[in-house]
C-alpha positions as a Markdown table, in Angstrom:
| # | Residue | x | y | z |
|---|---|---|---|---|
| 1 | Met | -56.6 | -70.9 | 59.0 |
| 2 | Lys | -56.6 | -70.8 | 62.8 |
| 3 | Thr | -60.0 | -72.5 | 63.0 |
| 4 | Ala | -58.9 | -75.2 | 60.6 |
| 5 | Trp | -55.8 | -76.0 | 62.6 |
| 6 | Gln | -57.8 | -76.1 | 65.9 |
| 7 | Ala | -60.2 | -78.5 | 64.3 |
| 8 | Ser | -57.2 | -80.7 | 63.8 |
| 9 | Gly | -56.7 | -80.8 | 67.6 |
| 10 | Ile | -53.8 | -78.3 | 67.6 |
| 11 | Thr | -53.7 | -75.7 | 70.4 |
| 12 | Leu | -52.0 | -72.7 | 69.1 |
| 13 | Leu | -49.7 | -70.4 | 71.1 |
| 14 | Gly | -50.6 | -66.7 | 71.2 |
| 15 | Ala | -48.2 | -65.6 | 68.5 |
| 16 | Leu | -49.5 | -65.1 | 65.0 |
| 17 | Ala | -48.9 | -67.6 | 62.2 |
| 18 | Val | -46.1 | -66.7 | 59.8 |
| 19 | Thr | -46.0 | -67.3 | 56.0 |
| 20 | Phe | -42.7 | -67.5 | 54.2 |
| 21 | Glu | -42.7 | -66.9 | 50.5 |
| 22 | Leu | -40.0 | -66.8 | 47.8 |
| 23 | Thr | -40.9 | -64.9 | 44.6 |
| 24 | Ile | -38.6 | -64.7 | 41.6 |
| 25 | Thr | -39.2 | -61.9 | 39.2 |
| 26 | Ser | -37.6 | -61.8 | 35.7 |
| 27 | Gly | -38.5 | -60.0 | 32.6 |
| 28 | Gly | -41.7 | -58.8 | 34.1 |
| 29 | Thr | -42.9 | -62.3 | 35.1 |
| 30 | Ser | -43.0 | -63.5 | 38.7 |
| 31 | Arg | -42.9 | -67.0 | 39.9 |
| 32 | Thr | -43.5 | -68.2 | 43.5 |
| 33 | Ile | -41.3 | -71.1 | 44.7 |
| 34 | Asp | -42.6 | -73.4 | 47.5 |
| 35 | Asp | -40.5 | -76.3 | 46.9 |
| 36 | Phe | -36.7 | -76.4 | 47.5 |
| 37 | Gly | -36.2 | -79.9 | 46.3 |
| 38 | Asp | -34.1 | -81.9 | 48.8 |
| 39 | Ser | -32.5 | -78.9 | 50.4 |
| 40 | Phe | -33.6 | -78.2 | 54.0 |
| 41 | Val | -33.8 | -74.5 | 54.3 |
| 42 | Val | -33.6 | -72.9 | 57.8 |
| 43 | Arg | -35.8 | -70.0 | 58.8 |
| 44 | Ser | -36.9 | -68.6 | 62.2 |
| 45 | Phe | -39.7 | -66.5 | 63.6 |
| 46 | Pro | -40.9 | -65.3 | 67.1 |
| 47 | Val | -43.5 | -67.4 | 68.9 |
| 48 | Gly | -44.0 | -65.4 | 72.1 |
| 49 | Asn | -42.6 | -64.5 | 75.5 |
| 50 | Gly | -43.1 | -68.0 | 76.8 |
| 51 | Pro | -42.3 | -69.9 | 78.8 |
| 52 | Ile | -42.2 | -72.5 | 76.0 |
| 53 | Asp | -42.1 | -76.2 | 76.8 |
| 54 | Ser | -40.0 | -77.6 | 74.0 |
| 55 | Glu | -40.8 | -81.1 | 75.1 |
| 56 | Arg | -44.3 | -80.6 | 74.0 |
| 57 | Thr | -44.4 | -77.6 | 71.7 |
| 58 | Ser | -43.9 | -78.0 | 68.0 |
| 59 | Val | -44.3 | -76.0 | 64.8 |
| 60 | Phe | -47.0 | -76.9 | 62.4 |
| 61 | Tyr | -47.3 | -76.0 | 58.8 |
| 62 | Gly | -50.1 | -75.8 | 56.2 |
| 63 | Lys | -52.0 | -73.8 | 53.7 |
| 64 | Glu | -55.6 | -72.8 | 53.6 |
| 65 | Gly | -57.8 | -75.6 | 52.1 |
| 66 | Glu | -54.9 | -78.1 | 51.8 |
| 67 | Gly | -55.8 | -80.6 | 54.5 |
| 68 | Glu | -54.5 | -81.3 | 58.0 |
| 69 | Pro | -51.5 | -79.3 | 59.1 |
| 70 | Gly | -48.2 | -81.2 | 59.3 |
| 71 | Phe | -45.4 | -81.4 | 61.7 |
| 72 | Ala | -42.4 | -79.1 | 60.9 |
| 73 | Pro | -38.9 | -80.0 | 62.2 |
| 74 | Ala | -38.2 | -77.2 | 64.6 |
| 75 | Arg | -36.1 | -76.1 | 67.7 |
| 76 | Phe | -36.7 | -73.3 | 70.1 |
| 77 | Phe | -34.5 | -70.6 | 71.7 |
| 78 | Lys | -34.9 | -67.6 | 73.8 |
| 79 | Asp | -33.2 | -64.4 | 72.7 |
| 80 | Pro | -31.5 | -61.9 | 75.1 |
| 81 | Val | -34.8 | -59.9 | 75.7 |
| 82 | Gly | -36.8 | -63.0 | 76.5 |
| 83 | Val | -38.6 | -63.6 | 73.3 |
| 84 | Tyr | -38.8 | -67.2 | 72.2 |
| 85 | His | -38.1 | -68.1 | 68.6 |
| 86 | Ala | -38.7 | -71.3 | 66.5 |
| 87 | Ile | -36.0 | -72.4 | 64.1 |
| 88 | Val | -37.6 | -74.5 | 61.3 |
| 89 | Ser | -35.8 | -76.7 | 58.8 |
| 90 | Arg | -37.9 | -77.7 | 55.9 |
| 91 | Thr | -37.6 | -78.4 | 52.1 |
| 92 | Gly | -40.4 | -75.9 | 51.3 |
| 93 | Asn | -42.3 | -72.7 | 52.2 |
| 94 | Ser | -45.6 | -72.6 | 53.9 |
| 95 | Thr | -47.6 | -71.0 | 56.7 |
| 96 | Tyr | -46.2 | -71.9 | 60.2 |
| 97 | Ala | -47.5 | -71.6 | 63.7 |
| 98 | Ala | -46.4 | -72.9 | 67.1 |
| 99 | Gly | -48.6 | -75.1 | 69.2 |
| 100 | Tyr | -49.2 | -78.6 | 70.6 |
| 101 | Lys | -51.6 | -81.5 | 70.5 |
| 102 | Lys | -53.3 | -83.2 | 73.5 |
| 103 | Ala | -52.9 | -87.0 | 73.5 |
| 104 | Val | -53.5 | -89.3 | 76.4 |
| 105 | Phe | -52.5 | -92.8 | 76.0 |
| 106 | Leu | -53.7 | -95.0 | 78.9 |
| 107 | Asp | -51.4 | -98.0 | 78.1 |
| 108 | Leu | -48.1 | -96.4 | 78.7 |
| 109 | Gly | -48.1 | -96.4 | 82.6 |
| 110 | Ser | -44.4 | -96.5 | 83.6 |
| 111 | His | -43.2 | -97.8 | 80.2 |
| 112 | Trp | -39.6 | -97.0 | 79.5 |
| 113 | Ala | -40.5 | -95.0 | 76.4 |
| 114 | Glu | -43.4 | -93.1 | 78.0 |
| 115 | Arg | -41.6 | -89.7 | 77.9 |
| 116 | Val | -40.7 | -89.9 | 74.2 |
| 117 | Val | -44.1 | -91.2 | 73.1 |
| 118 | Asp | -45.9 | -88.4 | 75.0 |
| 119 | Lys | -43.4 | -85.9 | 73.5 |
| 120 | Leu | -43.9 | -86.9 | 70.0 |
| 121 | Ala | -47.6 | -87.2 | 70.3 |
| 122 | Ala | -47.8 | -83.7 | 71.6 |
| 123 | Lys | -45.8 | -82.5 | 68.7 |
| 124 | Gly | -48.2 | -84.2 | 66.2 |
| 125 | Leu | -45.8 | -86.9 | 65.1 |
| 126 | Leu | -47.3 | -90.0 | 66.7 |
| 127 | Ser | -50.8 | -91.4 | 66.8 |
| 128 | Gly | -52.1 | -94.3 | 68.7 |
| 129 | Lys | -53.8 | -97.6 | 67.6 |
| 130 | Thr | -56.9 | -95.9 | 69.2 |
| 131 | Glu | -57.5 | -92.5 | 70.7 |
| 132 | Ser | -56.3 | -93.7 | 74.1 |
| 133 | Ala | -54.0 | -96.7 | 73.3 |
| 134 | Phe | -50.5 | -96.4 | 71.8 |
| 135 | Ala | -49.6 | -100.1 | 72.0 |
| 136 | Pro | -45.8 | -99.5 | 72.6 |
| 137 | Asp | -44.8 | -103.0 | 72.6 |
| 138 | Glu | -46.5 | -104.0 | 69.4 |
| 139 | Arg | -44.4 | -104.5 | 66.3 |
| 140 | Ile | -44.4 | -101.5 | 64.0 |
| 141 | Thr | -45.1 | -102.2 | 60.3 |
| 142 | Arg | -43.1 | -101.0 | 57.4 |
| 143 | Ala | -45.9 | -98.7 | 56.3 |
| 144 | Glu | -46.3 | -97.2 | 59.9 |
| 145 | Phe | -42.5 | -96.5 | 60.0 |
| 146 | Ala | -42.5 | -94.9 | 56.5 |
| 147 | Ser | -45.3 | -92.6 | 57.5 |
| 148 | Leu | -43.5 | -91.7 | 60.8 |
| 149 | Leu | -40.3 | -90.9 | 59.1 |
| 150 | Val | -42.0 | -88.8 | 56.4 |
| 151 | Lys | -43.8 | -86.8 | 59.1 |
| 152 | Gly | -40.7 | -86.4 | 61.1 |
| 153 | Leu | -38.8 | -84.8 | 58.2 |
| 154 | Gly | -41.7 | -82.6 | 57.3 |
| 155 | Leu | -42.2 | -84.1 | 53.9 |
| 156 | Gln | -45.9 | -84.7 | 53.9 |
| 157 | Asp | -46.7 | -82.0 | 51.3 |
| 158 | Glu | -44.4 | -83.6 | 48.7 |
| 159 | Gln | -45.8 | -85.5 | 45.8 |
| 160 | Gly | -45.3 | -89.2 | 45.1 |
| 161 | Ala | -46.6 | -92.0 | 43.0 |
| 162 | Ser | -46.2 | -95.6 | 44.2 |
| 163 | Ala | -43.9 | -97.9 | 42.3 |
| 164 | Phe | -45.0 | -100.9 | 44.3 |
| 165 | Arg | -47.7 | -103.3 | 43.2 |
| 166 | Asp | -48.8 | -103.8 | 46.8 |
| 167 | Val | -49.1 | -100.1 | 47.6 |
| 168 | Lys | -52.2 | -98.7 | 46.0 |
| 169 | Glu | -54.5 | -95.6 | 46.5 |
| 170 | Pro | -56.5 | -94.9 | 48.6 |
| 171 | Ser | -54.5 | -96.8 | 51.3 |
| 172 | Trp | -53.6 | -94.4 | 54.1 |
| 173 | Tyr | -49.9 | -95.1 | 53.7 |
| 174 | Ala | -49.6 | -94.9 | 49.9 |
| 175 | Lys | -48.5 | -91.3 | 49.6 |
| 176 | Asp | -46.0 | -91.6 | 52.6 |
| 177 | Val | -44.4 | -94.8 | 51.1 |
| 178 | Ser | -44.1 | -93.1 | 47.7 |
| 179 | Ile | -42.5 | -90.0 | 49.2 |
| 180 | Ala | -40.0 | -92.1 | 51.3 |
| 181 | Thr | -39.1 | -94.3 | 48.3 |
| 182 | Gly | -38.6 | -91.2 | 46.0 |
| 183 | Lys | -36.2 | -89.7 | 48.5 |
| 184 | Gly | -34.2 | -92.9 | 48.7 |
| 185 | Leu | -35.1 | -93.5 | 52.3 |
| 186 | Leu | -36.4 | -97.0 | 51.8 |
| 187 | Thr | -36.8 | -99.7 | 49.2 |
| 188 | Gly | -39.0 | -102.7 | 48.5 |
| 189 | Asp | -38.3 | -106.2 | 47.5 |
| 190 | Pro | -36.6 | -107.1 | 44.2 |
| 191 | Gly | -39.9 | -108.4 | 42.9 |
| 192 | Gly | -41.6 | -105.1 | 43.2 |
| 193 | Ser | -43.4 | -105.5 | 46.5 |
| 194 | Phe | -43.1 | -103.2 | 49.6 |
| 195 | Arg | -44.9 | -105.5 | 52.1 |
| 196 | Pro | -46.5 | -102.5 | 53.9 |
| 197 | Asn | -48.1 | -104.5 | 56.6 |
| 198 | Ala | -45.1 | -106.6 | 57.4 |
| 199 | Pro | -43.3 | -105.9 | 60.7 |
| 200 | Leu | -40.1 | -103.9 | 60.4 |
| 201 | Thr | -36.9 | -105.6 | 61.6 |
| 202 | Arg | -34.2 | -103.7 | 63.5 |
| 203 | Gln | -31.7 | -104.1 | 60.7 |
| 204 | Glu | -34.2 | -102.6 | 58.3 |
| 205 | Leu | -34.7 | -99.8 | 60.7 |
| 206 | Ala | -31.0 | -99.1 | 60.8 |
| 207 | Val | -30.8 | -98.9 | 57.0 |
| 208 | Ile | -33.7 | -96.5 | 56.8 |
| 209 | Ile | -32.3 | -94.3 | 59.6 |
| 210 | Ala | -28.9 | -94.2 | 58.0 |
| 211 | Asn | -30.5 | -93.3 | 54.6 |
| 212 | Ala | -32.4 | -90.4 | 56.4 |
| 213 | Leu | -29.1 | -89.1 | 57.9 |
| 214 | Arg | -27.5 | -89.0 | 54.5 |
| 215 | Tyr | -30.6 | -87.5 | 52.9 |
| 216 | Ala | -30.9 | -84.6 | 55.3 |
| 217 | Lys | -27.2 | -83.9 | 55.7 |
| 218 | Pro | -25.7 | -85.0 | 52.3 |
| 219 | Gln | -22.5 | -83.1 | 52.9 |
| 220 | Glu | -21.8 | -84.5 | 56.2 |
| 221 | Lys | -19.4 | -87.5 | 56.6 |
| 222 | Leu | -21.1 | -90.0 | 58.8 |
| 223 | Ala | -19.0 | -91.8 | 61.5 |
| 224 | Glu | -19.1 | -95.6 | 61.8 |
| 225 | Ala | -18.8 | -97.5 | 65.1 |
| 226 | Ser | -17.3 | -100.9 | 65.7 |
| 227 | Leu | -19.9 | -103.6 | 66.5 |
| 228 | Ala | -17.3 | -105.8 | 68.2 |
| 229 | Ser | -18.9 | -105.2 | 71.6 |
| 230 | Phe | -22.2 | -106.7 | 70.7 |
| 231 | Thr | -22.4 | -110.4 | 71.2 |
| 232 | Asp | -24.5 | -111.0 | 68.2 |
| 233 | Ala | -22.7 | -108.6 | 65.7 |
| 234 | Tyr | -22.0 | -111.6 | 63.5 |
| 235 | Arg | -25.8 | -111.8 | 62.8 |
| 236 | Val | -25.9 | -108.5 | 61.1 |
| 237 | Pro | -26.1 | -109.2 | 57.4 |
| 238 | Gly | -23.6 | -107.5 | 55.0 |
| 239 | Trp | -26.3 | -105.3 | 53.4 |
| 240 | Ala | -27.1 | -103.8 | 56.8 |
| 241 | Glu | -23.7 | -103.7 | 58.4 |
| 242 | Gly | -22.6 | -100.2 | 57.3 |
| 243 | Ala | -25.9 | -98.7 | 58.3 |
| 244 | Met | -25.8 | -100.4 | 61.7 |
| 245 | Arg | -22.3 | -99.1 | 62.3 |
| 246 | Thr | -23.7 | -95.6 | 61.4 |
| 247 | Val | -26.7 | -95.6 | 63.6 |
| 248 | Val | -24.7 | -97.1 | 66.6 |
| 249 | Ala | -22.1 | -94.3 | 66.1 |
| 250 | Ala | -24.8 | -91.7 | 66.0 |
| 251 | Gly | -26.3 | -92.9 | 69.2 |
| 252 | Ile | -29.6 | -93.7 | 67.5 |
| 253 | Leu | -29.6 | -97.5 | 68.0 |
| 254 | Ser | -28.1 | -99.4 | 70.9 |
| 255 | Gly | -28.1 | -102.9 | 72.2 |
| 256 | Asp | -30.3 | -104.5 | 74.9 |
| 257 | Gly | -29.3 | -105.2 | 78.4 |
| 258 | Ser | -27.5 | -108.4 | 77.4 |
| 259 | Gly | -25.3 | -106.6 | 74.9 |
| 260 | Arg | -27.1 | -107.8 | 71.8 |
| 261 | Leu | -28.2 | -105.8 | 68.8 |
| 262 | Asn | -30.9 | -108.3 | 67.8 |
| 263 | Pro | -30.7 | -107.2 | 64.1 |
| 264 | Gly | -33.3 | -109.7 | 62.8 |
| 265 | Gly | -35.7 | -109.0 | 65.6 |
| 266 | Tyr | -38.7 | -106.9 | 65.0 |
| 267 | Ala | -38.8 | -103.2 | 66.1 |
| 268 | Thr | -41.6 | -102.2 | 68.4 |
| 269 | Arg | -43.6 | -99.0 | 68.1 |
| 270 | Ala | -41.8 | -97.7 | 71.2 |
| 271 | Gln | -38.4 | -98.4 | 69.8 |
| 272 | Ala | -39.3 | -96.7 | 66.6 |
| 273 | Ala | -40.5 | -93.6 | 68.4 |
| 274 | Val | -37.2 | -93.4 | 70.3 |
| 275 | Ala | -35.2 | -93.9 | 67.1 |
| 276 | Val | -37.0 | -91.1 | 65.3 |
| 277 | Glu | -36.6 | -88.7 | 68.3 |
| 278 | Arg | -32.8 | -89.5 | 68.3 |
| 279 | Leu | -32.6 | -89.0 | 64.5 |
| 280 | Leu | -34.3 | -85.6 | 64.6 |
| 281 | Gln | -32.1 | -84.5 | 67.5 |
| 282 | Lys | -29.0 | -85.7 | 65.7 |
| 283 | Leu | -30.1 | -83.7 | 62.7 |
| 284 | Gly | -30.8 | -80.5 | 64.8 |
| 285 | Phe | -34.5 | -80.8 | 63.9 |
| 286 | Met | -35.8 | -81.2 | 67.4 |
| 287 | Asp | -34.8 | -80.2 | 70.9 |
């Protein structure tokens, strides 16, 4: 397992990988449960004496022979005797190990989102347009954001079958779009299309993020902020207004330097990365 993970570009920390299993025995028959449905179950395990850089270190999960390890939503803490622990929140069981990836994007420079992009890349959440270019100011597509969100919530090992006529196997995004749709995180057009390569608008981003907040914390009442302070609040369509109020109240989406939300504008890859980091922090899934 260790060799397979290293082949995926992951540098593992010194601590051993940990496997969580749940087995139910009844009437002499045993059944192993790996899938908890839509419930995020919290578990923790030690990852070493550190120091641990939680800005770069993540937890990865996977099983022998089941493809590339995925990002697991996780936070870290140090106990009174100096041992660091990972707190993982996921909807299933698996084998977990702490580590990081090395990614060097040469086009970030002093970009305002450089820290977040580097952080999420090290955690295995982000990939570039090429090995050395992230293209932070390019528009993010609907498929790219669906994939980023599914990875961020640790749902990659879920199953899904596309309901959209324009999302077909073996496209790289087909499974992620299907998972996100099945979880109620996003929807397509009334005509049955998803438009995977279309750029994502900021109002669409707000709706998807608000859906993710409800999905991960279904019992939590979400606050809504007034949009009156934004000069273009009147441009937010009715179908996105509640979601926009929610993500603004959560501190996930904010206006630009001119006090505008720009709801119909297109979200960039950098803006999407920052939104996902804030979402995971709001959910307690990331330091």
